[in-house]
N, CA and C atoms of all chains as a GROMACS GRO file, in nm:
protein
  648
    1MET      N    1   9.657  10.440  14.918
    1MET     CA    2   9.620  10.278  14.945
    1MET      C    3   9.733  10.244  14.984
    2GLN      N    4   9.866  10.294  14.977
    2GLN     CA    5   9.996  10.222  15.000
    2GLN      C    6  10.003  10.240  15.159
    3VAL      N    7  10.057  10.100  15.209
    3VAL     CA    8  10.079  10.088  15.351
    3VAL      C    9  10.215  10.052  15.385
    4SER      N   10  10.300  10.126  15.447
    4SER     CA   11  10.447  10.104  15.455
    4SER      C   12  10.477   9.990  15.558
    5GLU      N   13  10.567   9.929  15.548
    5GLU     CA   14  10.615   9.813  15.637
    5GLU      C   15  10.594   9.851  15.786
    6ALA      N   16  10.615   9.983  15.825
    6ALA     CA   17  10.595   9.994  15.964
    6ALA      C   18  10.448   9.978  16.021
    7GLU      N   19  10.353   9.978  15.925
    7GLU     CA   20  10.214   9.977  15.956
    7GLU      C   21  10.167   9.819  15.983
    8TRP      N   22  10.265   9.751  15.954
    8TRP     CA   23  10.230   9.586  15.959
    8TRP      C   24  10.293   9.536  16.096
    9THR      N   25  10.212   9.482  16.179
    9THR     CA   26  10.268   9.425  16.303
    9THR      C   27  10.318   9.279  16.250
   10ASP      N   28  10.404   9.233  16.353
   10ASP     CA   29  10.461   9.095  16.312
   10ASP      C   30  10.352   8.982  16.308
   11VAL      N   31  10.237   8.996  16.384
   11VAL     CA   32  10.125   8.892  16.346
   11VAL      C   33  10.067   8.905  16.211
   12GLU      N   34  10.056   9.037  16.172
   12GLU     CA   35   9.990   9.068  16.053
   12GLU      C   36  10.114   9.017  15.922
   13LYS      N   37  10.230   9.026  15.945
   13LYS     CA   38  10.334   9.001  15.865
   13LYS      C   39  10.321   8.840  15.823
   14LYS      N   40  10.311   8.792  15.952
   14LYS     CA   41  10.309   8.628  15.937
   14LYS      C   42  10.174   8.586  15.865
   15VAL      N   43  10.086   8.651  15.886
   15VAL     CA   44   9.942   8.627  15.808
   15VAL      C   45   9.960   8.640  15.672
   16ALA      N   46  10.031   8.757  15.644
   16ALA     CA   47  10.042   8.794  15.506
   16ALA      C   48  10.112   8.699  15.446
   17ARG      N   49  10.231   8.669  15.494
   17ARG     CA   50  10.370   8.571  15.410
   17ARG      C   51  10.271   8.448  15.378
   18THR      N   52  10.180   8.401  15.471
   18THR     CA   53  10.119   8.259  15.471
   18THR      C   54  10.037   8.256  15.343
   19ALA      N   55   9.959   8.363  15.360
   19ALA     CA   56   9.850   8.388  15.272
   19ALA      C   57   9.901   8.396  15.110
   20PHE      N   58  10.018   8.483  15.101
   20PHE     CA   59  10.073   8.507  14.980
   20PHE      C   60  10.140   8.381  14.921
   21ASP      N   61  10.186   8.311  15.006
   21ASP     CA   62  10.257   8.173  14.986
   21ASP      C   63  10.160   8.077  14.933
   22LYS      N   64  10.053   8.077  15.006
   22LYS     CA   65   9.943   7.984  14.956
   22LYS      C   66   9.898   8.007  14.827
   23ALA      N   67   9.856   8.146  14.798
   23ALA     CA   68   9.813   8.189  14.686
   23ALA      C   69   9.906   8.130  14.546
   24TYR      N   70  10.036   8.169  14.576
   24TYR     CA   71  10.133   8.151  14.488
   24TYR      C   72  10.113   7.985  14.450
   25GLU      N   73  10.131   7.910  14.554
   25GLU     CA   74  10.157   7.771  14.564
   25GLU      C   75  10.023   7.725  14.472
   26ARG      N   76   9.903   7.769  14.490
   26ARG     CA   77   9.798   7.734  14.419
   26ARG      C   78   9.789   7.772  14.279
   27GLU      N   79   9.846   7.898  14.260
   27GLU     CA   80   9.843   7.963  14.101
   27GLU      C   81   9.927   7.871  14.021
   28ILE      N   82  10.059   7.838  14.088
   28ILE     CA   83  10.174   7.772  13.997
   28ILE      C   84  10.124   7.618  13.993
   29GLU      N   85  10.048   7.580  14.071
   29GLU     CA   86   9.999   7.422  14.061
   29GLU      C   87   9.895   7.412  13.950
   30ALA      N   88   9.814   7.501  13.937
   30ALA     CA   89   9.709   7.506  13.846
   30ALA      C   90   9.783   7.528  13.722
   31LEU      N   91   9.874   7.607  13.701
   31LEU     CA   92   9.944   7.652  13.563
   31LEU      C   93  10.015   7.531  13.545
   32LEU      N   94  10.071   7.464  13.631
   32LEU     CA   95  10.146   7.329  13.598
   32LEU      C   96  10.075   7.214  13.536
   33LYS      N   97   9.949   7.226  13.584
   33LYS     CA   98   9.849   7.110  13.560
   33LYS      C   99   9.795   7.148  13.410
   34GLN      N  100   9.756   7.294  13.412
   34GLN     CA  101   9.718   7.329  13.260
   34GLN      C  102   9.810   7.326  13.186
   35VAL      N  103   9.936   7.339  13.184
   35VAL     CA  104  10.025   7.301  13.083
   35VAL      C  105  10.060   7.181  13.041
   36ARG      N  106  10.046   7.081  13.125
   36ARG     CA  107  10.065   6.935  13.096
   36ARG      C  108   9.959   6.888  13.037
   37GLU      N  109   9.844   6.926  13.062
   37GLU     CA  110   9.728   6.903  12.988
   37GLU      C  111   9.684   6.936  12.826
   38GLN      N  112   9.755   7.080  12.847
   38GLN     CA  113   9.752   7.157  12.703
   38GLN      C  114   9.861   7.090  12.616
   39ALA      N  115   9.972   7.052  12.662
   39ALA     CA  116  10.084   7.012  12.590
   39ALA      C  117  10.049   6.874  12.528
   40SER      N  118   9.998   6.774  12.599
   40SER     CA  119   9.950   6.659  12.591
   40SER      C  120   9.864   6.658  12.452
   41THR      N  121   9.785   6.774  12.422
   41THR     CA  122   9.690   6.774  12.319
   41THR      C  123   9.759   6.848  12.186
   42ILE      N  124   9.884   6.888  12.179
   42ILE     CA  125   9.946   6.939  12.097
   42ILE      C  126   9.953   6.856  11.948
   43VAL      N  127   9.914   6.876  11.842
   43VAL     CA  128   9.914   6.816  11.717
   43VAL      C  129   9.998   6.890  11.605
   44ASP      N  130   9.996   7.023  11.643
   44ASP     CA  131  10.077   7.086  11.523
   44ASP      C  132  10.140   7.211  11.572
   45LEU      N  133  10.229   7.262  11.470
   45LEU     CA  134  10.299   7.377  11.504
   45LEU      C  135  10.216   7.498  11.556
   46SER      N  136  10.098   7.503  11.513
   46SER     CA  137  10.025   7.610  11.565
   46SER      C  138   9.966   7.594  11.701
   47ASN      N  139   9.928   7.487  11.754
   47ASN     CA  140   9.926   7.454  11.881
   47ASN      C  141  10.043   7.492  11.966
   48LEU      N  142  10.157   7.460  11.924
   48LEU     CA  143  10.292   7.472  11.978
   48LEU      C  144  10.320   7.628  12.026
   49TRP      N  145  10.286   7.697  11.898
   49TRP     CA  146  10.318   7.841  11.944
   49TRP      C  147  10.220   7.902  12.030
   50GLN      N  148  10.091   7.861  12.036
   50GLN     CA  149  10.002   7.899  12.120
   50GLN      C  150  10.022   7.865  12.253
   51LEU      N  151  10.091   7.768  12.276
   51LEU     CA  152  10.156   7.717  12.403
   51LEU      C  153  10.272   7.800  12.446
   52HIS      N  154  10.370   7.850  12.342
   52HIS     CA  155  10.448   7.925  12.369
   52HIS      C  156  10.404   8.086  12.404
   53ASP      N  157  10.304   8.135  12.336
   53ASP     CA  158  10.263   8.258  12.365
   53ASP      C  159  10.192   8.247  12.515
   54PHE      N  160  10.134   8.156  12.543
   54PHE     CA  161  10.063   8.123  12.672
   54PHE      C  162  10.172   8.154  12.768
   55LEU      N  163  10.258   8.074  12.753
   55LEU     CA  164  10.384   8.068  12.861
   55LEU      C  165  10.450   8.215  12.872
   56SER      N  166  10.467   8.262  12.762
   56SER     CA  167  10.523   8.397  12.772
   56SER      C  168  10.438   8.499  12.847
   57ALA      N  169  10.299   8.498  12.835
   57ALA     CA  170  10.189   8.586  12.900
   57ALA      C  171  10.199   8.535  13.048
   58LYS      N  172  10.226   8.425  13.071
   58LYS     CA  173  10.202   8.375  13.232
   58LYS      C  174  10.323   8.410  13.298
   59ARG      N  175  10.435   8.393  13.199
   59ARG     CA  176  10.571   8.446  13.299
   59ARG      C  177  10.558   8.564  13.329
   60TYR      N  178  10.548   8.644  13.237
   60TYR     CA  179  10.523   8.807  13.261
   60TYR      C  180  10.448   8.829  13.368
   61GLY      N  181  10.333   8.775  13.363
   61GLY     CA  182  10.213   8.808  13.437
   61GLY      C  183  10.274   8.784  13.598
   62ILE      N  184  10.314   8.645  13.621
   62ILE     CA  185  10.349   8.584  13.751
   62ILE      C  186  10.460   8.654  13.801
   63GLU      N  187  10.576   8.682  13.721
   63GLU     CA  188  10.694   8.762  13.773
   63GLU      C  189  10.627   8.891  13.818
   64GLY      N  190  10.559   8.944  13.766
   64GLY     CA  191  10.492   9.093  13.777
   64GLY      C  192  10.414   9.082  13.901
   65LYS      N  193  10.327   8.986  13.922
   65LYS     CA  194  10.232   8.979  14.011
   65LYS      C  195  10.296   8.955  14.181
   66TYR      N  196  10.369   8.860  14.182
   66TYR     CA  197  10.394   8.819  14.323
   66TYR      C  198  10.547   8.886  14.382
   67ASP      N  199  10.481   8.998  14.402
   67ASP     CA  200  10.601   9.089  14.424
   67ASP      C  201  10.572   9.140  14.592
   68TYR      N  202  10.656   9.076  14.682
   68TYR     CA  203  10.640   9.075  14.810
   68TYR      C  204  10.679   9.195  14.864
   69GLN      N  205  10.608   9.318  14.861
   69GLN     CA  206  10.675   9.444  14.931
   69GLN      C  207  10.537   9.477  15.013
   70TYR      N  208  10.560   9.513  15.123
   70TYR     CA  209  10.467   9.573  15.196
   70TYR      C  210  10.370   9.672  15.148
   71ALA      N  211  10.426   9.766  15.100
   71ALA     CA  212  10.371   9.906  15.034
   71ALA      C  213  10.274   9.871  14.926
   72GLY      N  214  10.270   9.764  14.853
   72GLY     CA  215  10.184   9.743  14.771
   72GLY      C  216  10.095   9.594  14.798
   73LEU      N  217  10.120   9.558  14.904
   73LEU     CA  218  10.080   9.407  14.933
   73LEU      C  219   9.908   9.409  14.933
   74LEU      N  220   9.853   9.530  14.975
   74LEU     CA  221   9.703   9.509  14.973
   74LEU      C  222   9.640   9.492  14.818
   75PHE      N  223   9.732   9.564  14.755
   75PHE     CA  224   9.684   9.568  14.594
   75PHE      C  225   9.685   9.401  14.538
   76VAL      N  226   9.814   9.358  14.577
   76VAL     CA  227   9.854   9.230  14.527
   76VAL      C  228   9.737   9.135  14.589
   77PHE      N  229   9.693   9.154  14.731
   77PHE     CA  230   9.608   9.050  14.783
   77PHE      C  231   9.476   9.045  14.712
   78ALA      N  232   9.433   9.203  14.697
   78ALA     CA  233   9.304   9.221  14.621
   78ALA      C  234   9.296   9.141  14.485
   79GLY      N  235   9.395   9.171  14.431
   79GLY     CA  236   9.414   9.073  14.294
   79GLY      C  237   9.376   8.939  14.297
   80LEU      N  238   9.469   8.872  14.397
   80LEU     CA  239   9.472   8.732  14.404
   80LEU      C  240   9.327   8.679  14.458
   81VAL      N  241   9.260   8.771  14.522
   81VAL     CA  242   9.121   8.730  14.557
   81VAL      C  243   9.039   8.757  14.464
   82LYS      N  244   9.042   8.846  14.390
   82LYS     CA  245   8.964   8.882  14.245
   82LYS      C  246   8.967   8.756  14.169
   83GLU      N  247   9.105   8.696  14.148
   83GLU     CA  248   9.118   8.614  14.064
   83GLU      C  249   9.110   8.463  14.093
   84GLY      N  250   9.070   8.452  14.251
   84GLY     CA  251   9.031   8.340  14.309
   84GLY      C  252   9.122   8.237  14.359
   85TRP      N  253   9.272   8.322  14.393
   85TRP     CA  254   9.385   8.230  14.426
   85TRP      C  255   9.365   8.236  14.587
   86LEU      N  256   9.298   8.322  14.634
   86LEU     CA  257   9.306   8.358  14.782
   86LEU      C  258   9.185   8.387  14.821
   87HIS      N  259   9.140   8.334  14.943
   87HIS     CA  260   9.010   8.368  14.986
   87HIS      C  261   9.045   8.481  15.119
   88LEU      N  262   8.954   8.578  15.109
   88LEU     CA  263   8.948   8.675  15.211
   88LEU      C  264   8.970   8.645  15.349
   89ASN      N  265   8.893   8.537  15.368
   89ASN     CA  266   8.903   8.487  15.515
   89ASN      C  267   9.063   8.421  15.545
   90GLU      N  268   9.128   8.420  15.448
   90GLU     CA  269   9.251   8.356  15.464
   90GLU      C  270   9.355   8.462  15.525
   91LEU      N  271   9.303   8.583  15.517
   91LEU     CA  272   9.384   8.724  15.539
   91LEU      C  273   9.350   8.755  15.693
   92GLU      N  274   9.256   8.667  15.790
   92GLU     CA  275   9.220   8.695  15.894
   92GLU      C  276   9.355   8.712  15.994
   93GLY      N  277   9.336   8.810  16.074
   93GLY     CA  278   9.458   8.839  16.136
   93GLY      C  279   9.517   8.959  16.093
   94LEU      N  280   9.478   9.025  15.977
   94LEU     CA  281   9.528   9.167  15.960
   94LEU      C  282   9.414   9.255  16.024
   95ASP      N  283   9.446   9.380  16.063
   95ASP     CA  284   9.328   9.464  16.095
   95ASP      C  285   9.239   9.492  16.018
   96LYS      N  286   9.136   9.544  16.069
   96LYS     CA  287   8.996   9.546  15.974
   96LYS      C  288   9.023   9.661  15.894
   97GLY      N  289   9.115   9.769  15.912
   97GLY     CA  290   9.118   9.860  15.770
   97GLY      C  291   9.166   9.800  15.680
   98LYS      N  292   9.283   9.709  15.700
   98LYS     CA  293   9.341   9.646  15.565
   98LYS      C  294   9.269   9.546  15.509
   99LEU      N  295   9.191   9.475  15.604
   99LEU     CA  296   9.098   9.343  15.534
   99LEU      C  297   8.983   9.432  15.452
  100SER      N  298   8.924   9.558  15.486
  100SER     CA  299   8.827   9.606  15.418
  100SER      C  300   8.888   9.683  15.284
  101LYS      N  301   8.989   9.733  15.309
  101LYS     CA  302   9.071   9.788  15.190
  101LYS      C  303   9.071   9.663  15.077
  102VAL      N  304   9.125   9.548  15.125
  102VAL     CA  305   9.144   9.434  15.059
  102VAL      C  306   9.020   9.396  14.960
  103ALA      N  307   8.901   9.381  15.062
  103ALA     CA  308   8.777   9.343  15.013
  103ALA      C  309   8.723   9.459  14.899
  104ALA      N  310   8.746   9.584  14.950
  104ALA     CA  311   8.679   9.675  14.825
  104ALA      C  312   8.765   9.678  14.711
  105LEU      N  313   8.900   9.664  14.732
  105LEU     CA  314   8.974   9.641  14.569
  105LEU      C  315   8.956   9.539  14.507
  106SER      N  316   8.913   9.421  14.572
  106SER     CA  317   8.884   9.294  14.507
  106SER      C  318   8.765   9.314  14.441
  107ARG      N  319   8.668   9.388  14.456
  107ARG     CA  320   8.554   9.389  14.397
  107ARG      C  321   8.539   9.517  14.293
  108MET      N  322   8.667   9.580  14.271
  108MET     CA  323   8.683   9.697  14.164
  108MET      C  324   8.708   9.625  14.000
  109MET      N  325  12.833   8.141   9.644
  109MET     CA  326  12.772   8.015   9.654
  109MET      C  327  12.627   8.026   9.642
  110GLN      N  328  12.566   8.154   9.615
  110GLN     CA  329  12.409   8.170   9.602
  110GLN      C  330  12.410   8.118   9.472
  111VAL      N  331  12.281   8.079   9.447
  111VAL     CA  332  12.231   8.020   9.311
  111VAL      C  333  12.101   8.070   9.305
  112SER      N  334  12.082   8.154   9.199
  112SER     CA  335  11.977   8.232   9.160
  112SER      C  336  11.864   8.163   9.109
  113GLU      N  337  11.728   8.204   9.108
  113GLU     CA  338  11.610   8.123   9.072
  113GLU      C  339  11.642   8.064   8.933
  114ALA      N  340  11.701   8.152   8.827
  114ALA     CA  341  11.699   8.091   8.690
  114ALA      C  342  11.774   7.990   8.685
  115GLU      N  343  11.870   7.947   8.782
  115GLU     CA  344  11.948   7.828   8.779
  115GLU      C  345  11.931   7.720   8.805
  116TRP      N  346  11.753   7.712   8.851
  116TRP     CA  347  11.704   7.594   8.895
  116TRP      C  348  11.602   7.556   8.790
  117THR      N  349  11.613   7.414   8.750
  117THR     CA  350  11.542   7.371   8.631
  117THR      C  351  11.387   7.350   8.709
  118ASP      N  352  11.299   7.331   8.632
  118ASP     CA  353  11.145   7.299   8.704
  118ASP      C  354  11.155   7.171   8.763
  119VAL      N  355  11.242   7.061   8.735
  119VAL     CA  356  11.256   6.930   8.780
  119VAL      C  357  11.329   6.969   8.922
  120GLU      N  358  11.426   7.033   8.903
  120GLU     CA  359  11.498   7.047   9.047
  120GLU      C  360  11.417   7.142   9.137
  121LYS      N  361  11.347   7.213   9.096
  121LYS     CA  362  11.248   7.293   9.188
  121LYS      C  363  11.157   7.201   9.247
  122LYS      N  364  11.109   7.087   9.180
  122LYS     CA  365  11.022   6.982   9.245
  122LYS      C  366  11.103   6.940   9.348
  123VAL      N  367  11.226   6.872   9.308
  123VAL     CA  368  11.277   6.793   9.392
  123VAL      C  369  11.324   6.871   9.530
  124ALA      N  370  11.354   7.004   9.518
  124ALA     CA  371  11.389   7.089   9.618
  124ALA      C  372  11.261   7.134   9.699
  125ARG      N  373  11.170   7.132   9.651
  125ARG     CA  374  11.036   7.156   9.732
  125ARG      C  375  10.997   7.038   9.827
  126THR      N  376  11.003   6.924   9.740
  126THR     CA  377  10.966   6.792   9.816
  126THR      C  378  11.078   6.781   9.930
  127ALA      N  379  11.192   6.792   9.901
  127ALA     CA  380  11.285   6.768  10.021
  127ALA      C  381  11.286   6.863  10.134
  128PHE      N  382  11.242   6.987  10.089
  128PHE     CA  383  11.225   7.110  10.198
  128PHE      C  384  11.120   7.062  10.284
  129ASP      N  385  11.003   7.025  10.236
  129ASP     CA  386  10.904   7.006  10.305
  129ASP      C  387  10.899   6.860  10.388
  130LYS      N  388  10.969   6.769  10.322
  130LYS     CA  389  10.994   6.653  10.406
  130LYS      C  390  11.079   6.707  10.525
  131ALA      N  391  11.184   6.784  10.524
  131ALA     CA  392  11.286   6.789  10.623
  131ALA      C  393  11.205   6.870  10.741
  132TYR      N  394  11.101   6.976  10.700
  132TYR     CA  395  11.048   7.044  10.766
  132TYR      C  396  10.951   6.956  10.874
  133GLU      N  397  10.880   6.862  10.790
  133GLU     CA  398  10.786   6.774  10.835
  133GLU      C  399  10.845   6.703  10.956
  134ARG      N  400  10.955   6.619  10.923
  134ARG     CA  401  11.051   6.567  11.013
  134ARG      C  402  11.063   6.637  11.146
  135GLU      N  403  11.127   6.748  11.137
  135GLU     CA  404  11.176   6.835  11.222
  135GLU      C  405  11.052   6.874  11.317
  136ILE      N  406  10.951   6.920  11.271
  136ILE     CA  407  10.810   6.964  11.340
  136ILE      C  408  10.776   6.853  11.406
  137GLU      N  409  10.786   6.733  11.320
  137GLU     CA  410  10.736   6.598  11.420
  137GLU      C  411  10.798   6.564  11.542
  138ALA      N  412  10.940   6.579  11.520
  138ALA     CA  413  11.018   6.541  11.641
  138ALA      C  414  11.020   6.661  11.738
  139LEU      N  415  10.982   6.757  11.693
  139LEU     CA  416  10.983   6.866  11.809
  139LEU      C  417  10.859   6.864  11.892
  140LEU      N  418  10.730   6.862  11.804
  140LEU     CA  419  10.616   6.798  11.892
  140LEU      C  420  10.624   6.688  11.994
  141LYS      N  421  10.679   6.569  11.932
  141LYS     CA  422  10.683   6.477  12.027
  141LYS      C  423  10.787   6.526  12.146
  142GLN      N  424  10.896   6.579  12.109
  142GLN     CA  425  10.975   6.635  12.234
  142GLN      C  426  10.905   6.712  12.336
  143VAL      N  427  10.838   6.815  12.269
  143VAL     CA  428  10.752   6.891  12.392
  143VAL      C  429  10.674   6.817  12.434
  144ARG      N  430  10.594   6.721  12.395
  144ARG     CA  431  10.482   6.668  12.460
  144ARG      C  432  10.563   6.547  12.593
  145GLU      N  433  10.642   6.495  12.544
  145GLU     CA  434  10.736   6.443  12.640
  145GLU      C  435  10.795   6.511  12.759
  146GLN      N  436  10.840   6.623  12.720
  146GLN     CA  437  10.905   6.732  12.832
  146GLN      C  438  10.777   6.802  12.900
  147ALA      N  439  10.692   6.822  12.860
  147ALA     CA  440  10.568   6.900  12.936
  147ALA      C  441  10.507   6.768  13.029
  148SER      N  442  10.520   6.654  12.994
  148SER     CA  443  10.456   6.546  13.092
  148SER      C  444  10.557   6.533  13.212
  149THR      N  445  10.667   6.560  13.192
  149THR     CA  446  10.757   6.541  13.324
  149THR      C  447  10.758   6.683  13.416
  150ILE      N  448  10.709   6.776  13.366
  150ILE     CA  449  10.730   6.918  13.431
  150ILE      C  450  10.664   6.907  13.582
  151VAL      N  451  10.728   6.922  13.695
  151VAL     CA  452  10.683   6.920  13.818
  151VAL      C  453  10.696   7.066  13.877
  152ASP      N  454  10.767   7.161  13.834
  152ASP     CA  455  10.784   7.279  13.890
  152ASP      C  456  10.787   7.399  13.819
  153LEU      N  457  10.816   7.528  13.869
  153LEU     CA  458  10.803   7.630  13.783
  153LEU      C  459  10.929   7.641  13.707
  154SER      N  460  11.075   7.587  13.765
  154SER     CA  461  11.183   7.589  13.679
  154SER      C  462  11.158   7.518  13.572
  155ASN      N  463  11.103   7.387  13.588
  155ASN     CA  464  11.099   7.300  13.469
  155ASN      C  465  11.006   7.377  13.350
  156LEU      N  466  10.916   7.448  13.412
  156LEU     CA  467  10.809   7.544  13.302
  156LEU      C  468  10.884   7.612  13.232
  157TRP      N  469  10.974   7.725  13.286
  157TRP     CA  470  11.036   7.822  13.229
  157TRP      C  471  11.150   7.759  13.160
  158GLN      N  472  11.205   7.660  13.191
  158GLN     CA  473  11.302   7.572  13.095
  158GLN      C  474  11.223   7.552  12.967
  159LEU      N  475  11.098   7.495  12.987
  159LEU     CA  476  11.028   7.473  12.835
  159LEU      C  477  11.009   7.592  12.768
  160HIS      N  478  10.977   7.716  12.834
  160HIS     CA  479  10.959   7.834  12.780
  160HIS      C  480  11.062   7.868  12.691
  161ASP      N  481  11.196   7.886  12.776
  161ASP     CA  482  11.318   7.900  12.679
  161ASP      C  483  11.340   7.830  12.586
  162PHE      N  484  11.324   7.691  12.598
  162PHE     CA  485  11.335   7.601  12.482
  162PHE      C  486  11.242   7.647  12.378
  163LEU      N  487  11.122   7.667  12.394
  163LEU     CA  488  11.037   7.702  12.270
  163LEU      C  489  11.064   7.840  12.214
  164SER      N  490  11.116   7.929  12.295
  164SER     CA  491  11.165   8.056  12.216
  164SER      C  492  11.255   8.041  12.138
  165ALA      N  493  11.381   7.960  12.188
  165ALA     CA  494  11.489   7.933  12.077
  165ALA      C  495  11.425   7.847  11.959
  166LYS      N  496  11.360   7.751  11.994
  166LYS     CA  497  11.319   7.670  11.872
  166LYS      C  498  11.232   7.758  11.786
  167ARG      N  499  11.134   7.840  11.844
  167ARG     CA  500  11.052   7.929  11.736
  167ARG      C  501  11.134   8.019  11.639
  168TYR      N  502  11.232   8.088  11.720
  168TYR     CA  503  11.330   8.148  11.636
  168TYR      C  504  11.407   8.084  11.552
  169GLY      N  505  11.451   7.967  11.575
  169GLY     CA  506  11.553   7.883  11.500
  169GLY      C  507  11.465   7.835  11.356
  170ILE      N  508  11.342   7.797  11.405
  170ILE     CA  509  11.274   7.714  11.283
  170ILE      C  510  11.203   7.837  11.199
  171GLU      N  511  11.188   7.941  11.249
  171GLU     CA  512  11.115   8.034  11.178
  171GLU      C  513  11.242   8.112  11.066
  172GLY      N  514  11.371   8.101  11.126
  172GLY     CA  515  11.471   8.145  11.052
  172GLY      C  516  11.507   8.044  10.952
  173LYS      N  517  11.526   7.921  10.975
  173LYS     CA  518  11.574   7.820  10.890
  173LYS      C  519  11.507   7.788  10.775
  174TYR      N  520  11.368   7.785  10.800
  174TYR     CA  521  11.303   7.730  10.676
  174TYR      C  522  11.250   7.835  10.582
  175ASP      N  523  11.332   7.898  10.519
  175ASP     CA  524  11.310   8.008  10.445
  175ASP      C  525  11.351   7.952  10.289
  176TYR      N  526  11.233   7.952  10.219
  176TYR     CA  527  11.225   7.878  10.074
  176TYR      C  528  11.275   7.998   9.979
  177GLN      N  529  11.400   8.027   9.962
  177GLN     CA  530  11.418   8.137   9.855
  177GLN      C  531  11.539   8.054   9.781
  178TYR      N  532  11.540   8.062   9.643
  178TYR     CA  533  11.637   7.964   9.592
  178TYR      C  534  11.765   8.032   9.590
  179ALA      N  535  11.779   8.163   9.602
  179ALA     CA  536  11.931   8.202   9.625
  179ALA      C  537  11.991   8.125   9.757
  180GLY      N  538  11.936   8.101   9.869
  180GLY     CA  539  12.003   8.049   9.985
  180GLY      C  540  11.962   7.903  10.009
  181LEU      N  541  11.907   7.840   9.889
  181LEU     CA  542  11.850   7.727   9.931
  181LEU      C  543  11.951   7.594   9.947
  182LEU      N  544  12.099   7.632   9.887
  182LEU     CA  545  12.177   7.507   9.914
  182LEU      C  546  12.218   7.533  10.054
  183PHE      N  547  12.250   7.636  10.103
  183PHE     CA  548  12.265   7.654  10.266
  183PHE      C  549  12.188   7.593  10.353
  184VAL      N  550  12.062   7.643  10.300
  184VAL     CA  551  11.961   7.584  10.380
  184VAL      C  552  11.950   7.405  10.405
  185PHE      N  553  11.973   7.364  10.251
  185PHE     CA  554  11.978   7.196  10.259
  185PHE      C  555  12.082   7.144  10.325
  186ALA      N  556  12.199   7.239  10.323
  186ALA     CA  557  12.315   7.179  10.381
  186ALA      C  558  12.305   7.174  10.533
  187GLY      N  559  12.242   7.265  10.572
  187GLY     CA  560  12.217   7.269  10.751
  187GLY      C  561  12.146   7.146  10.779
  188LEU      N  562  12.007   7.148  10.676
  188LEU     CA  563  11.925   7.031  10.713
  188LEU      C  564  11.998   6.879  10.715
  189VAL      N  565  12.089   6.864  10.611
  189VAL     CA  566  12.179   6.751  10.617
  189VAL      C  567  12.252   6.730  10.737
  190LYS      N  568  12.309   6.849  10.767
  190LYS     CA  569  12.412   6.844  10.878
  190LYS      C  570  12.312   6.801  11.023
  191GLU      N  571  12.215   6.861  11.033
  191GLU     CA  572  12.135   6.848  11.141
  191GLU      C  573  12.042   6.709  11.158
  192GLY      N  574  12.061   6.645  11.022
  192GLY     CA  575  11.990   6.507  11.006
  192GLY      C  576  11.852   6.516  10.961
  193TRP      N  577  11.817   6.604  10.927
  193TRP     CA  578  11.679   6.616  10.889
  193TRP      C  579  11.657   6.595  10.754
  194LEU      N  580  11.746   6.583  10.698
  194LEU     CA  581  11.756   6.563  10.534
  194LEU      C  582  11.871   6.459  10.519
  195HIS      N  583  11.850   6.376  10.389
  195HIS     CA  584  11.951   6.286  10.364
  195HIS      C  585  11.989   6.357  10.227
  196LEU      N  586  12.121   6.335  10.202
  196LEU     CA  587  12.180   6.373  10.069
  196LEU      C  588  12.098   6.324   9.941
  197ASN      N  589  12.081   6.180   9.957
  197ASN     CA  590  12.004   6.098   9.858
  197ASN      C  591  11.863   6.155   9.818
  198GLU      N  592  11.812   6.244   9.908
  198GLU     CA  593  11.671   6.280   9.902
  198GLU      C  594  11.682   6.406   9.793
  199LEU      N  595  11.801   6.484   9.786
  199LEU     CA  596  11.819   6.584   9.655
  199LEU      C  597  11.853   6.522   9.532
  200GLU      N  598  11.838   6.404   9.524
  200GLU     CA  599  11.890   6.339   9.399
  200GLU      C  600  11.796   6.405   9.273
  201GLY      N  601  11.842   6.444   9.166
  201GLY     CA  602  11.757   6.516   9.086
  201GLY      C  603  11.826   6.674   9.060
  202LEU      N  604  11.881   6.699   9.178
  202LEU     CA  605  11.952   6.821   9.132
  202LEU      C  606  12.075   6.807   9.059
  203ASP      N  607  12.135   6.909   8.974
  203ASP     CA  608  12.249   6.897   8.928
  203ASP      C  609  12.353   6.884   9.013
  204LYS      N  610  12.464   6.793   8.938
  204LYS     CA  611  12.589   6.751   9.034
  204LYS      C  612  12.677   6.874   9.106
  205GLY      N  613  12.647   6.986   9.023
  205GLY     CA  614  12.731   7.101   9.094
  205GLY      C  615  12.661   7.128   9.216
  206LYS      N  616  12.541   7.146   9.218
  206LYS     CA  617  12.432   7.163   9.354
  206LYS      C  618  12.447   7.080   9.450
  207LEU      N  619  12.462   6.934   9.417
  207LEU     CA  620  12.478   6.863   9.507
  207LEU      C  621  12.592   6.834   9.574
  208SER      N  622  12.705   6.856   9.511
  208SER     CA  623  12.851   6.861   9.561
  208SER      C  624  12.858   6.999   9.661
  209LYS      N  625  12.788   7.085   9.597
  209LYS     CA  626  12.802   7.217   9.725
  209LYS      C  627  12.712   7.195   9.847
  210VAL      N  628  12.624   7.119   9.825
  210VAL     CA  629  12.539   7.091   9.943
  210VAL      C  630  12.620   6.998  10.029
  211ALA      N  631  12.687   6.898   9.973
  211ALA     CA  632  12.755   6.785  10.046
  211ALA      C  633  12.875   6.872  10.121
  212ALA      N  634  12.949   6.961  10.038
  212ALA     CA  635  13.058   7.005  10.101
  212ALA      C  636  13.030   7.083  10.235
  213LEU      N  637  12.911   7.181  10.175
  213LEU     CA  638  12.864   7.293  10.322
  213LEU      C  639  12.846   7.190  10.417
  214SER      N  640  12.757   7.077  10.387
  214SER     CA  641  12.703   7.029  10.512
  214SER      C  642  12.827   6.947  10.606
  215ARG      N  643  12.930   6.959  10.548
  215ARG     CA  644  13.061   6.883  10.636
  215ARG      C  645  13.145   7.004  10.727
  216MET      N  646  13.075   7.104  10.694
  216MET     CA  647  13.177   7.236  10.748
  216MET      C  648  13.134   7.243  10.894
   0.00000   0.00000   0.00000
């Protein structure tokens, strides 16, 4: 299921980069909002360490997930679609083979 | 400089416990306030990971510092006085030897 960089046209690369950045922006915005809200309700140390654990998990997850390498990009997109950070139609411009792979993977 | 539990009278133990808990309460309250304030100003991911790093350091520091064992308690009190979480006069009731050790250590 890996797709080497040579199999991406310039147009596809542009579509991919735009979609990737958009999903990233959405997820980060949502995360920042969630943390500001969660932090405003902190009343004790247990809440505080919950926030710390949450940030540790998110940091690990986000740094691992947003890896822009063509070989694994269809997997990344499928995950982002599954999680709701990206809509399939934002990948229009990729060839049908890639689109159907993302769609199939996102339903797994 | 270690002081075994046998060297603490019941009255001293009560004074020590009260002072220890008071300092803990003050430091935690200040920390919670600081985090709520810092979190409310978060605008990007860099701010967020700064908060995460800050919480990691604080968690490590607090869990290490508030260790209620008589053998090391004078060191703990000296640190708390130095950092401003405890006032020397809140240790009144300890014998003069212990008080002067805490005072001396807190100036180091």
